[in-house]
N, C-alpha and C positions, 0 to 999 in steps of 0.2 A: 489534398496536401496532408502528410502525416504530421502528428503533433511532435513537438521537440522532446517531450518527455511522456512516458507512459508508466502505468502502475498496475499492480496485481494484488488483490486481497487474497491471502492464502489461509487465514485463520479468522473465524468468526467466534468471538468470545461472548456475544450477546445471545446466541441461540436463535436469532431472528431468521437465519438462513440455514438451519440445520437439516431441513428436509431435502434429501437428494433430488426430489422431483421439482424443487424450487428453481426456477431459472436463474436466480441470483445466488445459487449455492457456490461456495468457493471452489476453484479459483474464479475470481471475478476480475475482469480486465477493463481498463479505461485509460483515457477517454475513448469515445468511439473514434474509429479511424486509425487505430494503432496498426503498425506494420507487422508483417509476419516475423520480421527480424526482431522487432521489439518484444513480441510475444515469446519468441524462442529464447531470448536472453532472460526474460522474466521467469519462464518455466524452469530454466537451468540454474537459477539463483539458489544458493545454499549458504548457510552460516559459515561453512568452511572456506568459501571463496567470495566474500563480499569485497567491495572496493571498486576503484575506478569510477565508472558512471552508474554503478548498481549500488543501491542503498537500501537498508532495512528501515522500515518505519512502523510506527503504531499510532492508531487513532484512539484518543481518550475522551471520555465523557466529562461533564462539568465537575464530577467528583474525583476526577483523575483515575478512574478505573479504565482498563483497556477494553475497547469495543472490538477492534480489529487490528490485525497486523498484516504486513505485506512487504512488497518490494517496489522500488521505483527505479526507473532507468532514464537517464537524461543528463544534460550538462550541469544542472544545478538542482539542489533540494527545492522542493516546491510545496505549495499548499494544495496542489491539484487533487491528491487522494482525499483530503479532507473536504474540499469544496465540491468535487465531482460526486463523491460517494458518501463519506461519513456524515457530513452535516445533514444532507437531505434524507438519508436513510434512517439514522437513529439519533440524529442530533449531536453527534460527536462534536466536541468543542476545541480539542487541541490535537496537534500532530507533533510527534517526536521522531527524530532520526537517531540511529545507533552510531556513536562515534567508535569506529573500529580500532582506533589507537587506545582509547581509555576504557572501552567496554561500557561507557555510560550513555544513557539516553539524554538527548538534548532537544529541548523544545524549540520549534521554529517560530 
């Protein structure tokens, strides 16, 4: 069964996955079991066309420095990118979503 929401890390600000031979080099998709359609939507996401069920997020460390950024598709904002990837990978502590109306980042 496919997950209700899926995410894609498109930028690594930590340098942890900068080696192109690293299997976790961006883009990184999750959780396991995402559908081809979810992956297609995430790959097509751009800052020019966010909205609807596609949202821009960023993962931050305890000092509020950005570790990763990416896209999430699904019915609701969720902690999944943080819980599935950011926390176990580099210890990211926070997730923020971009409010497309105000242009401001909002912590979940």
